[in-house]
C-alpha positions as CSV (number, residue, x, y, z in Angstrom):
1,M,0.1,-0.2,0.0
2,L,2.9,2.3,0.6
3,F,4.5,1.9,-3.0
4,R,1.0,2.4,-4.3
5,A,0.4,5.5,-2.3
6,K,3.6,7.2,-3.5
7,Q,2.7,6.1,-7.0
8,T,-0.9,8.0,-6.9
9,G,0.6,11.2,-5.1
10,I,-0.9,10.4,-1.9
11,I,2.0,10.7,0.1
12,T,5.6,12.5,-1.0
13,Q,9.1,11.0,-1.8
14,S,10.4,12.0,1.4
15,T,7.2,10.7,3.5
16,F,7.7,7.5,1.6
17,E,11.2,7.1,2.6
18,R,10.5,7.8,6.2
19,I,7.9,5.5,6.5
20,F,9.7,2.7,4.7
21,I,12.6,3.4,6.8
22,T,10.0,3.0,9.9
23,F,8.7,-0.1,8.6
24,S,12.4,-1.5,8.0
25,Q,13.3,-0.8,11.7
26,R,10.5,-2.5,13.2
27,G,10.7,-5.5,11.3
28,W,7.4,-4.9,9.7
29,R,8.8,-5.7,5.9
30,E,9.4,-9.4,7.2
31,Q,6.6,-9.5,9.2
32,E,3.3,-7.5,9.8
33,P,2.6,-6.4,13.4
34,N,0.0,-7.8,15.6
35,K,-1.4,-11.6,14.9
36,P,-1.9,-12.7,11.6
37,Y,-5.5,-12.7,9.9
38,P,-6.7,-16.4,10.6
39,S,-6.8,-18.3,7.3
40,E,-10.1,-18.2,5.0
41,Q,-12.0,-21.5,5.3
42,T,-14.1,-22.1,2.2
43,F,-16.7,-24.4,1.9
44,L,-17.0,-24.6,-1.9
45,F,-14.7,-27.7,-2.6
46,K,-16.8,-29.6,0.2
47,Q,-20.2,-28.6,-1.4
48,L,-19.1,-29.9,-4.4
49,V,-17.7,-33.1,-2.9
50,Y,-21.4,-33.4,-1.3
51,R,-23.3,-32.2,-4.7
52,A,-21.4,-35.0,-6.7
53,L,-21.8,-37.6,-4.4
54,A,-25.9,-37.0,-4.0
55,E,-25.3,-37.3,-8.1
56,D,-23.5,-40.4,-7.8
57,Y,-20.2,-39.6,-9.4
58,F,-18.5,-41.3,-6.8
59,T,-18.7,-43.3,-3.8
60,E,-18.9,-42.4,0.3
61,S,-15.5,-44.0,0.4
62,K,-14.1,-41.4,-2.3
63,A,-15.9,-38.6,-0.7
64,A,-14.3,-39.2,2.5
65,E,-11.4,-39.2,1.1
66,L,-11.5,-36.0,-0.6
67,L,-12.4,-34.5,2.4
68,S,-9.5,-36.1,4.4
69,L,-11.8,-37.9,6.9
70,P,-12.2,-41.3,7.7
71,V,-15.2,-43.1,6.3
72,A,-16.8,-43.4,9.7
73,K,-16.7,-39.7,10.5
74,F,-17.9,-39.1,7.1
75,H,-20.9,-40.9,7.2
76,Q,-21.6,-39.7,10.5
77,Q,-21.4,-36.1,9.5
78,R,-23.4,-37.1,6.3
79,T,-26.3,-38.4,8.3
80,L,-26.3,-35.5,10.6
81,G,-25.0,-37.7,13.5
82,G,-22.3,-36.0,14.2
83,F,-24.2,-32.4,15.1
84,E,-26.1,-31.6,18.6
85,T,-29.6,-30.7,18.3
86,V,-30.7,-27.7,19.9
87,T,-34.3,-28.0,21.1
88,D,-36.5,-24.8,21.7
89,H,-38.0,-24.3,25.3
90,A,-41.2,-22.6,26.0
91,D,-41.4,-20.8,29.1
């Protein structure tokens, strides 16, 4: 962002150099400050595997293999046996 700010004229060359030196001194050119953001988790691949399984493109064991799960655990998750159910209690 620093380079882009300089390219677009948002900051001057001297400001760029000062900030760049500060980043270098603090080690921020190698690792950003604070904790890194958690990795994004996408569900698209999992959705595609379940859809292909539903359309009989492959077996349950192949689906489990693609999702890196033991077949028993995959089967349990697929039949919703691995999820707790929440019931509403009327007061």
